[in-house]
MIDOSE-1310 file (N, C-alpha, C; in nm, 2 decimals, decimal comma, always signed):
residues 297
klaa	+0,08/-0,12/+0,00/+0,00/+0,00/+0,00/+0,09/+0,13/+0,00; +0,20/+0,12/+0,07/+0,29/+0,24/+0,07/+0,35/+0,26/-0,07; +0,39/+0,15/-0,13/+0,45/+0,15/-0,26/+0,36/+0,21/-0,37; +0,23/+0,20/-0,35/+0,13/+0,25/-0,44/+0,12/+0,40/-0,43
qfem	+0,16/+0,46/-0,32/+0,15/+0,60/-0,30/+0,29/+0,67/-0,31; +0,40/+0,60/-0,28/+0,53/+0,66/-0,28/+0,63/+0,58/-0,36; +0,73/+0,65/-0,41/+0,83/+0,58/-0,49/+0,93/+0,52/-0,38; +0,93/+0,38/-0,37/+1,01/+0,32/-0,27/+1,04/+0,17/-0,31
knlg	+1,13/+0,11/-0,24/+1,17/-0,03/-0,27/+1,18/-0,10/-0,14; +1,15/-0,23/-0,14/+1,15/-0,32/-0,03/+1,29/-0,37/-0,01; +1,36/-0,34/+0,10/+1,50/-0,38/+0,12/+1,51/-0,51/+0,20; +1,39/-0,57/+0,23/+1,39/-0,69/+0,31/+1,40/-0,66/+0,46
klky	+1,44/-0,76/+0,54/+1,44/-0,74/+0,68/+1,55/-0,64/+0,72; +1,52/-0,57/+0,83/+1,61/-0,47/+0,88/+1,74/-0,54/+0,93; +1,86/-0,49/+0,89/+1,98/-0,55/+0,94/+2,07/-0,44/+1,00; +2,07/-0,32/+0,95/+2,15/-0,21/+1,00/+2,09/-0,08/+0,98
flgi	+2,07/+0,00/+1,08/+2,01/+0,13/+1,07/+2,06/+0,23/+1,18; +2,11/+0,34/+1,14/+2,16/+0,44/+1,24/+2,25/+0,38/+1,35; +2,34/+0,30/+1,31/+2,43/+0,24/+1,40/+2,38/+0,12/+1,48; +2,25/+0,08/+1,45/+2,19/-0,03/+1,52/+2,20/-0,16/+1,43
evay	+2,26/-0,27/+1,48/+2,27/-0,39/+1,41/+2,16/-0,49/+1,46; +2,09/-0,55/+1,37/+1,98/-0,64/+1,40/+2,00/-0,78/+1,35; +1,99/-0,88/+1,43/+2,00/-1,02/+1,39/+1,88/-1,10/+1,43; +1,84/-1,20/+1,35/+1,72/-1,27/+1,38/+1,76/-1,42/+1,40
skng	+1,68/-1,48/+1,49/+1,70/-1,63/+1,52/+1,56/-1,68/+1,56; +1,56/-1,81/+1,58/+1,43/-1,88/+1,62/+1,39/-1,83/+1,76; +1,49/-1,78/+1,84/+1,46/-1,73/+1,98/+1,40/-1,59/+1,98; +1,43/-1,51/+1,88/+1,38/-1,38/+1,88/+1,47/-1,28/+1,80
ifis	+1,47/-1,16/+1,83/+1,54/-1,05/+1,76/+1,65/-1,00/+1,85; +1,77/-0,99/+1,81/+1,88/-0,94/+1,88/+1,93/-0,81/+1,82; +1,94/-0,70/+1,91/+1,99/-0,57/+1,86/+2,12/-0,53/+1,94; +2,21/-0,48/+1,87/+2,34/-0,43/+1,93/+2,39/-0,31/+1,85
qrky	+2,50/-0,25/+1,90/+2,57/-0,14/+1,83/+2,72/-0,17/+1,83; +2,76/-0,29/+1,80/+2,90/-0,32/+1,80/+2,98/-0,23/+1,71; +2,94/-0,21/+1,59/+3,02/-0,13/+1,50/+3,03/+0,01/+1,55; +2,91/+0,06/+1,60/+2,91/+0,20/+1,66/+3,01/+0,21/+1,77
vldl	+3,02/+0,11/+1,86/+3,11/+0,11/+1,97/+3,25/+0,11/+1,92; +3,28/+0,02/+1,83/+3,42/+0,01/+1,77/+3,46/+0,14/+1,70; +3,37/+0,20/+1,63/+3,40/+0,33/+1,56/+3,43/+0,44/+1,67; +3,35/+0,44/+1,78/+3,37/+0,53/+1,88/+3,51/+0,52/+1,95
lket	+3,54/+0,39/+1,98/+3,67/+0,36/+2,04/+3,79/+0,40/+1,95; +3,77/+0,38/+1,82/+3,87/+0,41/+1,72/+3,89/+0,57/+1,71; +3,78/+0,64/+1,71/+3,78/+0,78/+1,70/+3,85/+0,85/+1,83; +3,83/+0,79/+1,94/+3,88/+0,84/+2,07/+4,02/+0,78/+2,10
gklg	+4,07/+0,69/+2,01/+4,20/+0,63/+2,04/+4,20/+0,53/+2,15; +4,09/+0,47/+2,17/+4,08/+0,38/+2,29/+4,07/+0,23/+2,25; +4,10/+0,20/+2,12/+4,09/+0,06/+2,08/+4,19/-0,03/+2,15; +4,30/+0,03/+2,19/+4,40/-0,05/+2,26/+4,41/-0,02/+2,41
crts	+4,30/+0,04/+2,46/+4,30/+0,08/+2,61/+4,28/-0,05/+2,69; +4,31/-0,04/+2,82/+4,28/-0,15/+2,91/+4,13/-0,15/+2,93; +4,07/-0,27/+2,97/+3,93/-0,28/+2,99/+3,89/-0,27/+3,13; +3,76/-0,25/+3,15/+3,70/-0,24/+3,29/+3,58/-0,33/+3,29
tvpi	+3,55/-0,38/+3,41/+3,44/-0,47/+3,42/+3,31/-0,40/+3,46; +3,32/-0,27/+3,50/+3,21/-0,19/+3,53/+3,22/-0,05/+3,47; +3,11/+0,02/+3,43/+3,12/+0,15/+3,37/+3,15/+0,26/+3,46; +3,13/+0,24/+3,59/+3,15/+0,35/+3,69/+3,18/+0,29/+3,83
eqnh	+3,26/+0,36/+3,90/+3,30/+0,30/+4,03/+3,19/+0,29/+4,13; +3,20/+0,20/+4,22/+3,10/+0,19/+4,33/+3,13/+0,31/+4,43; +3,03/+0,37/+4,49/+3,05/+0,48/+4,58/+3,13/+0,59/+4,53; +3,12/+0,62/+4,40/+3,19/+0,73/+4,34/+3,15/+0,86/+4,40
rigs	+3,24/+0,96/+4,40/+3,21/+1,09/+4,45/+3,22/+1,20/+4,34; +3,16/+1,17/+4,23/+3,17/+1,27/+4,12/+3,08/+1,38/+4,13; +3,13/+1,50/+4,13/+3,05/+1,62/+4,15/+3,12/+1,74/+4,08; +3,09/+1,86/+4,12/+3,15/+1,98/+4,07/+3,30/+1,98/+4,12
eesa	+3,39/+1,95/+4,03/+3,53/+1,93/+4,07/+3,61/+2,06/+4,06; +3,72/+2,07/+4,14/+3,81/+2,18/+4,13/+3,93/+2,15/+4,04; +3,93/+2,03/+3,97/+4,04/+1,99/+3,89/+4,04/+2,08/+3,76; +4,14/+2,06/+3,68/+4,16/+2,14/+3,56/+4,05/+2,12/+3,46
pvvk	+4,01/+2,22/+3,39/+3,90/+2,20/+3,29/+3,95/+2,13/+3,17; +3,86/+2,07/+3,09/+3,89/+2,01/+2,96/+3,82/+2,08/+2,85; +3,85/+2,05/+2,73/+3,78/+2,11/+2,61/+3,64/+2,08/+2,61; +3,55/+2,18/+2,63/+3,41/+2,16/+2,65/+3,35/+2,10/+2,52
aqyq	+3,38/+2,15/+2,40/+3,32/+2,09/+2,28/+3,35/+1,94/+2,26; +3,47/+1,91/+2,29/+3,51/+1,77/+2,28/+3,44/+1,68/+2,38; +3,43/+1,73/+2,50/+3,35/+1,65/+2,61/+3,21/+1,64/+2,57; +3,14/+1,75/+2,52/+3,00/+1,74/+2,49/+2,98/+1,65/+2,37
rlvg	+3,07/+1,65/+2,27/+3,05/+1,56/+2,16/+3,06/+1,42/+2,20; +3,15/+1,38/+2,28/+3,18/+1,25/+2,33/+3,06/+1,20/+2,41; +3,02/+1,28/+2,51/+2,91/+1,24/+2,59/+2,78/+1,23/+2,51; +2,76/+1,31/+2,41/+2,64/+1,30/+2,32/+2,64/+1,17/+2,25
kliy	+2,75/+1,12/+2,21/+2,76/+0,99/+2,14/+2,72/+0,88/+2,24; +2,77/+0,89/+2,37/+2,74/+0,79/+2,47/+2,59/+0,80/+2,51; +2,53/+0,91/+2,51/+2,38/+0,92/+2,53/+2,31/+0,85/+2,43; +2,35/+0,86/+2,30/+2,28/+0,79/+2,19/+2,30/+0,64/+2,21
lshr	+2,42/+0,60/+2,25/+2,45/+0,46/+2,27/+2,37/+0,40/+2,39; +2,34/+0,48/+2,49/+2,27/+0,43/+2,61/+2,13/+0,40/+2,58; +2,07/+0,44/+2,47/+1,94/+0,41/+2,43/+1,92/+0,26/+2,39; +2,04/+0,20/+2,37/+2,04/+0,05/+2,34/+2,12/-0,02/+2,44
rpdi	+2,19/+0,05/+2,52/+2,28/-0,02/+2,62/+2,24/+0,02/+2,76; +2,14/-0,05/+2,82/+2,10/-0,01/+2,96/+2,20/-0,02/+3,06; +2,31/-0,11/+3,04/+2,42/-0,13/+3,13/+2,50/+0,00/+3,16; +2,50/+0,10/+3,06/+2,57/+0,22/+3,08/+2,48/+0,34/+3,11
ayav	+2,35/+0,32/+3,13/+2,26/+0,43/+3,14/+2,29/+0,51/+3,26; +2,32/+0,45/+3,38/+2,34/+0,53/+3,50/+2,47/+0,61/+3,48; +2,58/+0,54/+3,44/+2,71/+0,61/+3,42/+2,70/+0,73/+3,33; +2,63/+0,71/+3,22/+2,61/+0,82/+3,12/+2,53/+0,94/+3,18
svvs	+2,43/+0,90/+3,26/+2,35/+1,01/+3,32/+2,43/+1,09/+3,42; +2,53/+1,03/+3,48/+2,62/+1,10/+3,57/+2,71/+1,20/+3,50; +2,78/+1,15/+3,40/+2,87/+1,24/+3,32/+2,80/+1,34/+3,24; +2,67/+1,32/+3,21/+2,60/+1,42/+3,13/+2,56/+1,54/+3,21
qfmh	+2,57/+1,53/+3,34/+2,53/+1,64/+3,43/+2,63/+1,75/+3,43; +2,75/+1,73/+3,37/+2,86/+1,83/+3,38/+2,90/+1,88/+3,24; +2,81/+1,88/+3,15/+2,83/+1,93/+3,01/+2,87/+2,08/+3,01; +2,82/+2,16/+3,11/+2,84/+2,30/+3,11/+2,98/+2,34/+3,15
dpre	+3,04/+2,25/+3,23/+3,18/+2,29/+3,29/+3,25/+2,16/+3,31; +3,29/+2,08/+3,21/+3,36/+1,96/+3,23/+3,50/+1,97/+3,29; +3,54/+1,88/+3,37/+3,67/+1,88/+3,44/+3,74/+1,75/+3,41; +3,87/+1,74/+3,45/+3,95/+1,62/+3,43/+3,88/+1,50/+3,50
rhmq	+3,83/+1,52/+3,62/+3,76/+1,41/+3,69/+3,64/+1,36/+3,61; +3,57/+1,44/+3,54/+3,46/+1,40/+3,46/+3,50/+1,33/+3,34; +3,61/+1,37/+3,28/+3,67/+1,30/+3,16/+3,72/+1,16/+3,20; +3,77/+1,15/+3,32/+3,82/+1,02/+3,37/+3,70/+0,93/+3,38
avdk	+3,58/+0,98/+3,42/+3,46/+0,89/+3,43/+3,42/+0,85/+3,29; +3,43/+0,94/+3,19/+3,40/+0,91/+3,06/+3,49/+0,80/+3,01; +3,62/+0,81/+3,04/+3,72/+0,71/+3,00/+3,69/+0,57/+3,06; +3,63/+0,57/+3,18/+3,59/+0,45/+3,24/+3,48/+0,38/+3,17
ilqy	+3,39/+0,46/+3,12/+3,28/+0,40/+3,03/+3,33/+0,34/+2,91; +3,43/+0,41/+2,84/+3,49/+0,36/+2,72/+3,57/+0,23/+2,74; +3,64/+0,23/+2,86/+3,71/+0,10/+2,89/+3,61/-0,01/+2,91; +3,49/+0,02/+2,97/+3,39/-0,09/+2,99/+3,34/-0,13/+2,85
lkss	+3,31/-0,04/+2,76/+3,26/-0,07/+2,63/+3,37/-0,15/+2,55; +3,49/-0,13/+2,57/+3,60/-0,20/+2,51/+3,59/-0,35/+2,55; +3,55/-0,38/+2,67/+3,54/-0,52/+2,72/+3,42/-0,59/+2,66; +3,32/-0,52/+2,61/+3,20/-0,59/+2,56/+3,13/-0,50/+2,45
pgkg	+3,20/-0,48/+2,34/+3,14/-0,40/+2,23/+3,02/-0,46/+2,17; +3,00/-0,59/+2,17/+2,89/-0,65/+2,11/+2,77/-0,68/+2,19; +2,77/-0,64/+2,32/+2,66/-0,67/+2,41/+2,54/-0,60/+2,37; +2,43/-0,67/+2,37/+2,30/-0,61/+2,33/+2,18/-0,67/+2,39
llfk	+2,06/-0,64/+2,34/+1,94/-0,69/+2,40/+1,87/-0,80/+2,31; +1,82/-0,90/+2,37/+1,75/-1,00/+2,29/+1,60/-0,99/+2,32; +1,52/-0,96/+2,22/+1,37/-0,96/+2,23/+1,32/-1,09/+2,20; +1,27/-1,17/+2,30/+1,24/-1,31/+2,28/+1,10/-1,33/+2,23
redt	+1,08/-1,44/+2,15/+0,95/-1,48/+2,11/+0,88/-1,54/+2,22; +0,76/-1,49/+2,25/+0,68/-1,54/+2,36/+0,53/-1,55/+2,33; +0,47/-1,65/+2,39/+0,32/-1,67/+2,37/+0,24/-1,58/+2,45; +0,28/-1,55/+2,57/+0,21/-1,47/+2,67/+0,28/-1,33/+2,69
ltmk	+0,20/-1,23/+2,71/+0,25/-1,10/+2,73/+0,21/-1,04/+2,86; +0,31/-1,02/+2,95/+0,28/-0,95/+3,08/+0,37/-0,83/+3,09; +0,33/-0,73/+3,17/+0,40/-0,61/+3,18/+0,45/-0,60/+3,33; +0,58/-0,59/+3,34/+0,64/-0,58/+3,47/+0,73/-0,45/+3,48
iytd	+0,72/-0,37/+3,58/+0,79/-0,25/+3,60/+0,86/-0,25/+3,73; +0,99/-0,23/+3,73/+1,08/-0,22/+3,85/+1,11/-0,07/+3,87; +1,09/-0,02/+4,00/+1,13/+0,12/+4,03/+1,22/+0,12/+4,15; +1,31/+0,22/+4,15/+1,41/+0,23/+4,26/+1,46/+0,37/+4,26
adya	+1,52/+0,41/+4,38/+1,58/+0,54/+4,39/+1,69/+0,54/+4,49; +1,79/+0,62/+4,47/+1,91/+0,63/+4,56/+1,90/+0,77/+4,63; +1,87/+0,77/+4,76/+1,83/+0,89/+4,83/+1,95/+0,98/+4,84; +1,93/+1,11/+4,80/+2,03/+1,22/+4,82/+2,17/+1,18/+4,77
ssit	+2,17/+1,11/+4,65/+2,30/+1,06/+4,60/+2,39/+1,16/+4,55; +2,34/+1,28/+4,50/+2,43/+1,38/+4,44/+2,50/+1,46/+4,54; +2,63/+1,46/+4,54/+2,70/+1,54/+4,64/+2,70/+1,69/+4,61; +2,66/+1,72/+4,49/+2,65/+1,86/+4,45/+2,53/+1,93/+4,50
drks	+2,41/+1,88/+4,49/+2,29/+1,94/+4,54/+2,20/+1,85/+4,62; +2,25/+1,73/+4,65/+2,17/+1,63/+4,73/+2,04/+1,59/+4,67; +2,02/+1,60/+4,54/+1,91/+1,55/+4,48/+1,92/+1,40/+4,46; +1,81/+1,33/+4,46/+1,82/+1,18/+4,45/+1,82/+1,14/+4,30
tfgy	+1,86/+1,02/+4,28/+1,86/+0,96/+4,15/+1,76/+0,85/+4,15; +1,67/+0,85/+4,05/+1,57/+0,74/+4,04/+1,59/+0,67/+3,91; +1,53/+0,55/+3,90/+1,54/+0,47/+3,78/+1,42/+0,37/+3,77; +1,39/+0,33/+3,65/+1,29/+0,23/+3,63/+1,32/+0,15/+3,51
cmfl	+1,27/+0,03/+3,50/+1,28/-0,05/+3,38/+1,15/-0,13/+3,36; +1,11/-0,15/+3,24/+0,99/-0,22/+3,20/+1,02/-0,34/+3,12; +0,96/-0,45/+3,16/+0,97/-0,58/+3,08/+0,83/-0,61/+3,02; +0,83/-0,64/+2,89/+0,71/-0,71/+2,83/+0,75/-0,85/+2,81
gdsl	+0,68/-0,94/+2,89/+0,72/-1,08/+2,90/+0,86/-1,08/+2,97; +0,96/-1,14/+2,91/+1,09/-1,14/+2,97/+1,19/-1,05/+2,89; +1,13/-0,96/+2,81/+1,22/-0,87/+2,73/+1,21/-0,73/+2,78; +1,33/-0,67/+2,80/+1,34/-0,53/+2,85/+1,31/-0,44/+2,73
vtwr	+1,21/-0,35/+2,75/+1,17/-0,26/+2,64/+1,20/-0,11/+2,67; +1,19/-0,07/+2,79/+1,22/+0,07/+2,83/+1,29/+0,08/+2,96; +1,37/+0,18/+2,98/+1,44/+0,20/+3,10/+1,48/+0,35/+3,11; +1,51/+0,39/+3,23/+1,55/+0,53/+3,25/+1,63/+0,55/+3,38
skkq	+1,73/+0,63/+3,38/+1,81/+0,67/+3,49/+1,82/+0,82/+3,49; +1,78/+0,89/+3,60/+1,77/+1,03/+3,59/+1,78/+1,09/+3,74; +1,84/+1,21/+3,75/+1,83/+1,28/+3,88/+1,70/+1,35/+3,89; +1,64/+1,34/+4,01/+1,51/+1,40/+4,03/+1,52/+1,55/+4,03
hrvs	+1,41/+1,62/+4,00/+1,42/+1,77/+3,98/+1,42/+1,84/+4,12; +1,37/+1,78/+4,22/+1,36/+1,84/+4,35/+1,43/+1,76/+4,46; +1,47/+1,83/+4,56/+1,54/+1,76/+4,68/+1,43/+1,70/+4,76; +1,44/+1,57/+4,79/+1,34/+1,50/+4,87/+1,38/+1,50/+5,02
rssa	+1,28/+1,50/+5,10/+1,31/+1,51/+5,25/+1,31/+1,38/+5,32; +1,29/+1,27/+5,24/+1,30/+1,14/+5,30/+1,32/+1,04/+5,19; +1,37/+0,92/+5,23/+1,39/+0,81/+5,13/+1,25/+0,76/+5,08; +1,15/+0,77/+5,16/+1,02/+0,72/+5,12/+0,96/+0,82/+5,01
etef	+0,99/+0,95/+5,02/+0,94/+1,04/+4,92/+1,01/+1,02/+4,79; +1,15/+0,99/+4,80/+1,23/+0,96/+4,68/+1,17/+0,84/+4,61; +1,15/+0,73/+4,68/+1,10/+0,61/+4,62/+0,96/+0,63/+4,57; +0,88/+0,71/+4,64/+0,74/+0,73/+4,60/+0,73/+0,80/+4,46
rala	+0,82/+0,90/+4,44/+0,82/+0,97/+4,32/+0,87/+0,88/+4,21; +0,97/+0,79/+4,24/+1,01/+0,69/+4,14/+0,89/+0,59/+4,10; +0,81/+0,56/+4,20/+0,70/+0,47/+4,18/+0,60/+0,54/+4,08; +0,58/+0,67/+4,10/+0,49/+0,74/+4,01/+0,54/+0,75/+3,87
qgmc	+0,67/+0,77/+3,85/+0,73/+0,77/+3,72/+0,72/+0,64/+3,65; +0,74/+0,53/+3,73/+0,73/+0,40/+3,67/+0,58/+0,37/+3,62; +0,49/+0,42/+3,70/+0,35/+0,40/+3,66/+0,31/+0,48/+3,54; +0,37/+0,60/+3,53/+0,35/+0,68/+3,41/+0,40/+0,61/+3,28
eglw	+0,51/+0,54/+3,30/+0,57/+0,47/+3,18/+0,48/+0,35/+3,15; +0,42/+0,29/+3,25/+0,32/+0,18/+3,22/+0,20/+0,23/+3,15; +0,15/+0,34/+3,19/+0,03/+0,40/+3,12/+0,06/+0,43/+2,97; +0,18/+0,49/+2,95/+0,22/+0,52/+2,81/+0,23/+0,40/+2,73
mkii	+0,29/+0,29/+2,78/+0,31/+0,17/+2,71/+0,17/+0,10/+2,68; +0,08/+0,11/+2,77/-0,06/+0,06/+2,75/-0,12/+0,13/+2,63; -0,10/+0,26/+2,62/-0,16/+0,33/+2,51/-0,10/+0,29/+2,37; +0,04/+0,27/+2,37/+0,11/+0,22/+2,25/+0,06/+0,09/+2,21
lddl	+0,04/+0,00/+2,31/+0,00/-0,14/+2,28/-0,15/-0,14/+2,23; -0,23/-0,06/+2,29/-0,37/-0,05/+2,24/-0,38/+0,00/+2,10; -0,29/+0,10/+2,06/-0,29/+0,15/+1,92/-0,24/+0,04/+1,83; -0,16/-0,05/+1,87/-0,10/-0,16/+1,79/-0,19/-0,29/+1,80
kvkv	-0,31/-0,27/+1,87/-0,41/-0,38/+1,88/-0,35/-0,50/+1,95; -0,26/-0,47/+2,05/-0,20/-0,58/+2,13/-0,27/-0,57/+2,27; -0,33/-0,68/+2,31/-0,40/-0,67/+2,43/-0,32/-0,73/+2,55; -0,32/-0,66/+2,66/-0,25/-0,71/+2,78/-0,36/-0,71/+2,89
dnpv	-0,41/-0,83/+2,92/-0,52/-0,85/+3,01/-0,49/-0,83/+3,15; -0,37/-0,88/+3,19/-0,33/-0,88/+3,33/-0,29/-0,74/+3,38; -0,31/-0,71/+3,51/-0,27/-0,58/+3,56/-0,11/-0,57/+3,55; -0,07/-0,45/+3,55/+0,08/-0,43/+3,55/+0,14/-0,46/+3,68
qlyc	+0,24/-0,54/+3,69/+0,31/-0,57/+3,81/+0,42/-0,46/+3,84; +0,40/-0,38/+3,95/+0,49/-0,27/+3,98/+0,57/-0,32/+4,10; +0,70/-0,33/+4,08/+0,79/-0,38/+4,19/+0,87/-0,27/+4,25; +0,86/-0,27/+4,39/+0,93/-0,17/+4,46/+0,99/-0,23/+4,59
dnks	+1,11/-0,18/+4,63/+1,17/-0,24/+4,75/+1,15/-0,16/+4,88; +1,07/-0,05/+4,87/+1,05/+0,04/+4,98/+0,91/+0,02/+5,03; +0,89/-0,04/+5,15/+0,76/-0,06/+5,21/+0,69/+0,06/+5,25; +0,76/+0,17/+5,29/+0,70/+0,29/+5,33/+0,62/+0,36/+5,21
smsi	+0,69/+0,36/+5,09/+0,62/+0,42/+4,98/+0,50/+0,34/+4,93; +0,51/+0,21/+4,95/+0,40/+0,12/+4,91/+0,28/+0,14/+5,01; +0,31/+0,17/+5,13/+0,20/+0,19/+5,23/+0,13/+0,32/+5,20; +0,21/+0,43/+5,16/+0,15/+0,56/+5,13/+0,06/+0,54/+5,01
ahnp	+0,10/+0,46/+4,91/+0,03/+0,44/+4,79/-0,11/+0,38/+4,82; -0,11/+0,28/+4,91/-0,24/+0,21/+4,94/-0,32/+0,28/+5,05; -0,27/+0,37/+5,13/-0,34/+0,43/+5,24/-0,42/+0,55/+5,19; -0,55/+0,55/+5,20/-0,63/+0,67/+5,15/-0,62/+0,79/+5,24
vqhd	-0,57/+0,77/+5,36/-0,56/+0,88/+5,46/-0,45/+0,98/+5,42; -0,48/+1,11/+5,42/-0,38/+1,21/+5,38/-0,31/+1,26/+5,51; -0,19/+1,23/+5,53/-0,11/+1,27/+5,65/-0,04/+1,41/+5,62; -0,01/+1,48/+5,73/+0,07/+1,60/+5,71/+0,20/+1,58/+5,64
rtkh	+0,26/+1,46/+5,67/+0,40/+1,43/+5,62/+0,39/+1,40/+5,47; +0,28/+1,38/+5,41/+0,27/+1,34/+5,27/+0,20/+1,45/+5,18; +0,17/+1,57/+5,24/+0,11/+1,67/+5,17/+0,19/+1,72/+5,05; +0,32/+1,72/+5,06/+0,41/+1,77/+4,95/+0,41/+1,67/+4,83
ieid	+0,36/+1,55/+4,85/+0,36/+1,46/+4,74/+0,21/+1,41/+4,71; +0,12/+1,51/+4,74/-0,03/+1,47/+4,73/-0,07/+1,44/+4,59; -0,02/+1,51/+4,49/-0,06/+1,48/+4,35/-0,02/+1,34/+4,31; +0,11/+1,30/+4,33/+0,16/+1,17/+4,30/+0,08/+1,06/+4,38
rhfi	+0,05/+1,09/+4,50/-0,03/+1,00/+4,59/-0,16/+0,97/+4,53; -0,24/+1,07/+4,49/-0,37/+1,05/+4,43/-0,36/+0,98/+4,29; -0,26/+1,02/+4,22/-0,24/+0,95/+4,08/-0,21/+0,80/+4,10; -0,13/+0,76/+4,19/-0,10/+0,62/+4,21/-0,22/+0,55/+4,27
kdnl	-0,29/+0,61/+4,37/-0,40/+0,55/+4,43/-0,52/+0,53/+4,33; -0,54/+0,62/+4,24/-0,64/+0,61/+4,14/-0,62/+0,49/+4,05; -0,49/+0,47/+4,01/-0,46/+0,36/+3,92/-0,46/+0,22/+3,99; -0,43/+0,23/+4,12/-0,45/+0,11/+4,20/-0,59/+0,07/+4,22
drgf	-0,68/+0,17/+4,24/-0,82/+0,14/+4,26/-0,89/+0,08/+4,13; -0,85/+0,13/+4,02/-0,91/+0,08/+3,89/-0,84/-0,05/+3,84; -0,75/-0,10/+3,92/-0,69/-0,23/+3,88/-0,59/-0,23/+3,77; -0,54/-0,11/+3,74/-0,44/-0,10/+3,63/-0,31/-0,16/+3,67
vitt	-0,27/-0,14/+3,80/-0,14/-0,19/+3,85/-0,16/-0,27/+3,98; -0,07/-0,36/+4,01/-0,06/-0,42/+4,14/+0,08/-0,40/+4,19; +0,09/-0,35/+4,31/+0,22/-0,32/+4,37/+0,27/-0,45/+4,44; +0,40/-0,48/+4,42/+0,46/-0,59/+4,48/+0,59/-0,56/+4,54
hvpt	+0,61/-0,60/+4,67/+0,74/-0,57/+4,73/+0,84/-0,67/+4,68; +0,96/-0,61/+4,64/+1,07/-0,70/+4,60/+1,19/-0,68/+4,69; +1,25/-0,79/+4,74/+1,37/-0,77/+4,83/+1,48/-0,69/+4,76; +1,55/-0,62/+4,84/+1,66/-0,53/+4,78/+1,76/-0,61/+4,70
elqi	+1,79/-0,73/+4,74/+1,88/-0,81/+4,66/+1,83/-0,86/+4,53; +1,70/-0,85/+4,51/+1,64/-0,88/+4,38/+1,59/-0,76/+4,30; +1,63/-0,64/+4,35/+1,59/-0,52/+4,28/+1,68/-0,49/+4,16; +1,62/-0,52/+4,04/+1,70/-0,50/+3,92/+1,74/-0,36/+3,89
tdif	+1,65/-0,26/+3,94/+1,67/-0,12/+3,90/+1,79/-0,06/+3,97; +1,86/-0,14/+4,06/+1,98/-0,09/+4,13/+2,08/-0,04/+4,02; +2,08/-0,11/+3,91/+2,18/-0,08/+3,80/+2,16/+0,06/+3,74; +2,04/+0,12/+3,76/+2,01/+0,25/+3,71/+2,02/+0,36/+3,81
tkgl	+2,06/+0,33/+3,93/+2,06/+0,44/+4,04/+2,19/+0,45/+4,11; +2,28/+0,36/+4,09/+2,41/+0,37/+4,17/+2,52/+0,29/+4,10; +2,64/+0,32/+4,14/+2,76/+0,24/+4,10/+2,76/+0,11/+4,18; +2,79/+0,00/+4,12/+2,78/-0,13/+4,18/+2,91/-0,21/+4,18
pqgr	+2,94/-0,30/+4,27/+3,05/-0,39/+4,26/+3,04/-0,48/+4,14; +3,15/-0,53/+4,10/+3,16/-0,61/+3,97/+3,06/-0,73/+3,97; +3,06/-0,81/+4,08/+2,97/-0,93/+4,08/+2,82/-0,89/+4,07; +2,78/-0,79/+4,15/+2,64/-0,75/+4,15/+2,61/-0,69/+4,01
fqdl	+2,70/-0,61/+3,96/+2,67/-0,54/+3,83/+2,65/-0,65/+3,72; +2,74/-0,74/+3,71/+2,73/-0,85/+3,60/+2,60/-0,93/+3,62; +2,56/-0,96/+3,75/+2,44/-1,03/+3,77/+2,32/-0,96/+3,72; +2,31/-0,83/+3,74/+2,20/-0,75/+3,70/+2,20/-0,73/+3,55
vgkl	+2,31/-0,72/+3,49/+2,32/-0,71/+3,34/+2,26/-0,84/+3,28; +2,28/-0,95/+3,34/+2,22/-1,08/+3,29/+2,07/-1,08/+3,31; +2,02/-1,02/+3,42/+1,88/-1,02/+3,45/+1,81/-0,92/+3,36; +1,88/-0,82/+3,30/+1,82/-0,73/+3,21/+1,80/-0,80/+3,07
gmid	+1,86/-0,92/+3,05/+1,85/-0,99/+2,93/+1,95/-0,95/+2,83; +2,06/-0,89/+2,87/+2,17/-0,85/+2,78/+2,26/-0,97/+2,76; +2,30/-0,99/+2,63/+2,39/-1,10/+2,59/+2,49/-1,04/+2,50; +2,60/-1,11/+2,48/+2,71/-1,07/+2,40/+2,72/-1,16/+2,28
ihlp	+2,69/-1,11/+2,16/+2,70/-1,18/+2,04/+2,79/-1,11/+1,94; +2,89/-1,17/+1,88/+2,98/-1,11/+1,79/+2,92/-1,11/+1,65; +2,88/-1,00/+1,60/+2,82/-0,98/+1,47/+2,92/-0,93/+1,37; +2,92/-0,97/+1,24/+3,01/-0,92/+1,14/+2,99/-0,77/+1,12
t	+3,10/-0,69/+1,11/+3,09/-0,55/+1,09/+3,07/-0,52/+0,94
């Protein structure tokens, strides 16, 4: 029908587009950006650099540094490429969100953090996501937050990730706009963001005529924020998050979502909110469904 209206040709199945490589198998569709990563390493002279097992250090203290400044245009261009890459590489999403906060005044310490990301990419240039073939479709959303994690302004970092079936489809790592006065408030705002993502995905699936019958499973490891979500009583301590509270309660009442407490050790979203030790990081990368396949360039 498109060809009847426009001059076009059918190029067959998608294999490569805007730096994204696509491979097909009986298990599903695999996407990666191996060539994009190798080109980036070549451009920055990092093809021969040593590798790293994590993209950012655990308990890092990256903030507004007093170290020597670096070339702003070069830093912004490099971080911009990493931001584009993070749309297909959830394993570097948190590290990229940290270094992107200093585009206005980059320093040597910030460039060292960027180099750490490149060293990690050198260790796994072909890592990507597998979208599995599945008969049933369920929606699961994990939300988490790291309270007052920024040493610059004490704002918290929140993250969420959404699975359709066992396939990761959306994720986010971002510093919150306002300073929270408690860890419960931080987690509650993350819960609201995750729910918004679920509503958006429901609209997309409805437009595509894809039906998801079961309520969305919303996983959170903070019992206080879950209690606030289910408790219809408005307390003085929760007035400052009243809009989020009513938004969440409304969606709970109409059965759109079901909140489920997840133990901290099973919280997948940790990878989007903080630097992690090597073992924990690699474990969560596996739970995100990321695999490493070497595709021809």
